[in-house]
N, C-alpha and C positions, 0 to 999 in steps of 0.2 A: 457598337463595340464588337470586334471580331474575337475569334477564339485565341488569337495570338496575344491580345491584351489581357484576356482572362487568365491565361496560364501562369504568368508571373505573379498575378494577384493571388491565385489559388495556392501557389507555392509559398507565398509569403504568409497566408493564413495558416497553411499546414505547419510552417516553421514556427509560427507563434503558438499554435496549439501544442507542438512538440515541446517547446520550452516551458509551457504552462505546468504548474505542479499537478500531480495526480489527483489530489483532493479537490482542486478547482475543476478539473475535467469531470470527475465523478459528480460533483455538485451540479454543474451546468447540464450534463446529460440527463440526470434524474429530474431536474426542474423542467427542462424542455419536454421530456416525455410524459411526465405526470401532471403538469399544470393544467392542460385542457380537461383531463378526466377528473381531476380534483375540483375544478371550478364547476363543471356540470353536476357532479354528484352533490357538491355542497349546495348549489342553488336548488336542485330538485328536492333534496331532503328538507331544507329549511322551509321552502314554500309549501310543500305537501304537508309537513307536520304542523305548520302554523295554521293552514286552512282547516285541516281536519280537527285539530284541537279546538279552534274557535267555534266551528259549527257544532261540535259535540257539546261544548260547554253551554252554548246559547240554547240548544234544544233541551238539554237537561234542566237548565234554569227555568225555562218556560213551563215544562211539564211539572216541575216541582212546585212552582208557584200556583199553577192551576189545581193540582191535586191537593195541595195543602189547604188552599182556599175552600175547596168543596168539603174536605173532611172537617175543617174547622167550623164551617158554617153549620154542617149537619150536627156535629156533636154539641156545639154551644147552643143551638136552637133547641135540640131535644133536652139538653140539661136545663134550659130555662123552662121548657114545658113541664119537666118533672118537678122543678121548684114551684111552679104555679099550681099544678095539680096537688102537690103536697100541702101547699098553704090552704087550698080550698077544702081538702079533706080534714085538715086540722080544725078548720072552723065548723065543718059539717061532715062527719064521717059517712053520711048517706048521700053525698052529692054525686049522683050517678052521671049527670051530664058532663062534669069535668073529667071523670074517668073514661067516659065514652070518647070524648074528644082526644084524650091522650092515646087511647088504644088505636084510634083512627090514624093518628100521626105515625105511630110505630108500625102500623100494618103495611105501610108502603115499602118497608125494608124487610125483606125476607129473613127469617131466622133471628131477628132481634127480639129479646124478651125483656119485660120490665115487671116490677112489683113495688107496691107501696104498702109498708107494714107499720103497725102501731108499736107501741112500747112493749106489748105482750106478744108480739110476733104474729098477730093476725093480719092476713092479707086483705087490705081494704080495696086495692085496685090492682089488676094484672093477674099474673099466675105465679105460683110458688116455685122457686128453684133455689138451689144451694150453690153458693160460691165460696171458695177458700179465702175469704177476706174477712178481717175482724177489725175491731177498733171502733170506739165511739166517735161520733161526728158532732161538731158544734152546729148550732142552727145556721142554716143557709150555706154551710161549707160544702164545697164540691171536691171530691177526691177521685182520682183516676188510678186504677190498678191494672197492670199488664199481667195477664194469665197465660197459661201455656196454650190455650185454644181460643183466646179472645181478649176483649177489653171490657172492663167493668167500670161504670160511672156511678158513684154513690153521692146522694144529696142529703145533708142532715136537716132535720126539722125540729120543732119544739116538742117537748114532752117525750123525747126518745123515738119519735117517728123518723123513718128513713125511706128514701126512694132510690131504687137500684135499677140500672139498665145494663144488660149484657149484650155485647156485639160480637158475633162470631167472626172468624177470620174472613169467611167468604163475603160477609156484608161489608166489612171494612175494606177488603180488596176491591169490591165493586165501587165503593165511594172514592177510593184513591186512584182508580183507573183513569188515565187521561182521555180526553175526548179526541176523536179522529184517529188516524193511523199513526201508530208509534212503533218503533223497533222494540226489540227485546229490552225489558227494563226490570229492575228489582225495587221493591218498596218494603218499608218496615217502619213501625211505630217504636219510638225510643223514649225512655224516661229514666234519667239517671243511668244506672248500669243495666236496666231492664230493656229487653228488646223483643218485639213481636214481628216476625217476618210475615208480611202479607203476600209477597210474590217473590219467588226465588229466581234470580237471574241465571241464565245458562252458563255452562262452563266456558271460560274465556280461552282456554288452551295455553300452551307454554309461552306463547309470545303475545297473548292478549293483554289489553289494558282496560281499566275501568275508571269512569268518571263518577264521582259521588257528590251529591248536594243535599243540604238539610235545611228545613224550614220549621221554625218553632210555632207551635199552636198556642192560642190563648186559652189553655185549659190545663192547669195544674202541671206545668213544666213538661208537657207532652210535646213531642216533635215528630215530624215526618221526614224520613230519610229515603232518598231515591238514588238509584245508580243505573248507569248505562254502560254498555261496552265502549271501549275507546275506539279510535279511528280504525276501521277495518284495513286489512292488507289489500290495497288497491294496486292497480298497474303502475302508478308512479312510484309507490314504495318498492314494488318488485324490481322495477327498472333501476331504482337507486341502489338497491342491494346488489343487483347484478353488476352495476358499474363499479361499486366499491370493491367487490370481489375481483373483478377484472383488473382494477387498479392495483390491488395488492399483488396479483399474479404477475402483471407486467412489471411492477416495481421490483419484485423479487428476481424475475428473469433478467431484467436490465442490470440490476445491481450485481448479480452473480456474473453475468457476461463481462461487464466492465472490470470488476475486481479481478476476475480470473485472467482476462487478457492483459490488463495493465500491471497487475501486481503478482498474482499467485504463480503463474507459469514462469515469468522471469526469475522470481525468487527461488522457485524450485530448481531451475537450471543453475542459478548461482550457488545454491546450497550444495547441490550435487558436485559441482566443480570444486568448491572449497573443501567438501568432505574428502575428495580424492587427492587433495593437495599434499605433496611431499616436500619437506624442506629442501631448498635448493632449486625448485622449479619456479617458473614465472607463469602466473595465471594469464591464459590467453582469452581475451574478450571476444575474439572472432568466433569462438565456438558457441557463444550464446545466441548468435544471430541478431536480428533486429529487436531491440528492447524499447517499447513505447514510453515507459516511465522514465523521466529525466532523473528522478532520485535514485532509481535502481541502477541506471547507467553510471551515475556518479559513485554509487556504492561499489559497483564492480571495478571502476577505475581506481578507487581507493584500495580495494583488495589487491589489484594488480600492482599498484605502487608499493604496498606492504610486502608482497612476495619478492619484488625486485630488491627492496631493502634487506629482506631476510636472506636472499641469495648472496648479496654483497657481504653481509655479516658472516654467512656461512663460509664464504671463500676466505675472508679475513681470518676466521677462527681456524680453518683448516691449515692455512699457511702458518699461522702462529703455532699451531700444534706441531707441525712438521719442524719448525725452527726449534721449538722447545724440546722435542724428542731428540733432535740432533745434538742440541746443547747438553741434554742430560746424558746421552750416550757418550759424548765427549768427556764430560766430567767423570763418569764412571770409568771410562777407559783410562783416564789419567790417574785416578785413584788406584786402579788395579796395577797400573805400571809402577806407581810410587810404592805400593806395598811390595811388589816384586823387587824393586831396587833396594828397599829396606831389608827384605829377607836376604838378598844377595850380599849386602854389606855386613849383616850380622853373621852370615855363613863365612864370609871372608875373614872377619875379625876372629871368629871362633877357631878357624884353622891356624891363625897366628898367635893364639893364646899360649902362654908359657906355663900355665898350670891347669890341672884337671878341674879345679873349682871354677876358674874363669871360663873354661870350655863348656862346662855344664851350665853356667849362668847364661852364656850366649845361647845355648841350645834351648834353655827354658824360655828366653825372650822370643826366640825364633818360633817356638811352638805356638805362642800366643799370636804372633804376627800371622802365622800360617792359618790359625783358626779364623782370624778376621778376614784374611784373604779368601779363604774357602767360602765363607758366607757372602762376601762381596761378589765373588765370581758367579755364584748361583743367582744372586739377586740381579746381576747384570744380564744373565741368560734369560731370566723371567721378566725382563723389563717390558717386552712387547705385550705379553698376555696379562701380567699383573694378577695372577691367580694366587700367588703365595710361594713360599720356598718349601721344597720337599725335604723334610728332615732326614729321610732314609739316605738320600744321596749325599747330603751335607755331612752327616755323622760318619757315613762310610768313608768319605774322602778324608775327614778329620782323623779317623782312627788310623788310616794308612799313613798320614803325615806324622802322627805321634809315634808310631812304630819306627818310621824312617829316621826321625830325629832323636830317638831315644839314645842315651849314653851307652857306651860299650858294656858297662857293667849290667845293663838291663837287657841283655841279649835274649833272655828267657821271657820277656814281657809278652803276654797274650791278651788280646781283646776280643771278646765275643759280643756280637750284635744281634739283637732281637727287636727290630723296629718296624712298626706298622707304617703303611704309606699315609702320612699326615702332612698338612700344609700349615705353615706359620708365617707371620710377618717378619720383617727384617730385624726389628728390635728383639723379638723373642729368639730368633735364630742366633744372633750374636751372643746374647746372654747364655743360651743353652750351650753353645760351642765353648765359650770361656769356662762355664761351670764344669763341663765334662773334662776339659783340659786340666783344670786345677785339681779335680778329684783324682784323675788318672795319675797326675804327677805326684799327688800326695801318696797314692798307693805305691808308686815306684820308689819314692823316698823311704817308705816303710819297708818295702821288700822289692829289690830290683827285678826279681823274677815273678812279679805279681801277675795274677790271672784276674782280669777285670771283665765283668759282664755288664753290658749297657742294654737296657730295654726301654722302649717307649710304646705304650698301649693306650687305646682310647679309654676314657673314664666313663663314669655314670652320666655325666652331663655331655651333651653333644658338642659343646665348644671347649672342652677341657680334655687333657691327656695326662697320663702319669709317667713321669721320668724317674727311672730307678737305675742307680749305679751301685753295684755291690762287688766286694772282693774280700778274701780272707785277710788281705794286708790292711784293711780298714778296721779290723777288730780293735777294740779298745786296748791300749797299752801305754806305758809311760812315754815311749818314744813318739807314739802317735799324738798324745796329748801335747807334747812339747812342740811338735810340728804345727799343730793347729793353733796353739797359743802364740807362737812366735811369728808365723808367716801366713798360713793358709786359712785360718779361721775367719779373720776379718774379711778376706777377699771372697770366700764362699758365701758368707752372710750378706755381703754387699750385692753379689750377683743374685741371690734369692730375693732381696728387696727390689732389684731391678725387674725381676720377673713378676713382682707383686704376688708372691706366694710364700708359703712357709715351708722351709726345708726340714724334713724329718731325718734324724740320724739314729740308726739302730746299732749301738756299739757292740752288741753281742754277736751279730752276724756280719757286721761290717758293711752296712748298706746306707745309702743316701737316697731319699725319695721326695719328689716335689710334684705338685700339680701345675701344669703350664697351659696357657691359652693357645688354641689352634683356630685356624680360619676355615678348615674343612678337610676334605679328602680329594686327592687327584682323580 
């Protein structure tokens, strides 16, 4: 098979791997790389541990059986000799031959002492010594006591006689020593919770293990416990450890490499591109370069499709906003024109009025239409920015219109303005314009040459301002009360309710004051 046949097959395999999910790729790569190391390490560890443990247990069992047999035979034989000599001395306290034979038996073990005493404490055989053991014994009872420096065996006799043998640690250690060459071991005699260490095993180290075995002796619940170090750190164990460490390192390196190449780097590039995205743009997948992970490619394509959808929606919204703005401007333009037509019609009818009262009525209506037109004109001018309406310019134009449309008898009318630059919404501006118009007209009806002072200043709260209109013509009088009751009172109160505030009237100085809502300052 030549290279021309292998190339399409290689491309097919590469295409299949490309379509494979990233999790499957990562799994196959890790399995292929770590399977040989894992099998070798597992086989070596199991085989080495099994062999070493089996050998250690077999060796320890053998030496425990051997040592326990020697110790048991020695102690039980000598206890029997003690019992026999004690019986002989009970029959004849002067039986020197029995004592000599007993002394000869104990003489072969260095350091072992014995004594047979009667009920009065006299030593009939052996040598006197003192042991910290007490308690009466029944005839023929054998009792073992573990002391701090040795082992004591006591045999009870008739008439209060006792036979005692004391074995030092050195003698017991010699008895328990296994024959032949043995590695380091430990030995101890145990009885219940008492323990006499015959040989101390060496320190095992932080990684050392110990194997322990126990064999019971046929002597008053006495047992021999032996221990040996566990399997030593041999070359197979070192090799196993090295292979395991190597396996961990390789696994970590391969995992990091695969995850970084297939997942982390493409995700970082995708995150950076998405983070820099601005509405209206389309995400360009070519900037990412080659992306090995099929899932990340699909995710990028999904983001790209979303950006296209957002772009289309942004375009639709922009077109709709343009159409809505044009329609709103057209509506406001028509309303402004209609208000101008109404104002012109009122002015036309006012000039044709046959009485002064009719002319003044038309003028009063025109002033209110003008107030509404002023607010609407300023709102139309602020339509693009939508920051709010400037009260200073509105009230300034409103005051000029009021003076221009005042009746001839009010030629001496004067309006003084003291207004801070404040912004309000359209509803507040209309209500304030109507309220000022009503109060100024009320003052003119009270005194045609009225002097009116209008002030608007910021209040204690950041979103409130104080509107104040005062004039000597508004001072309490019978004529003023009649005007308020018959015509202006209900209108002024209704405008105050529209402003959602309380209108304060000071009849002594002729002032009206109210707190109005503002949207800010220009």
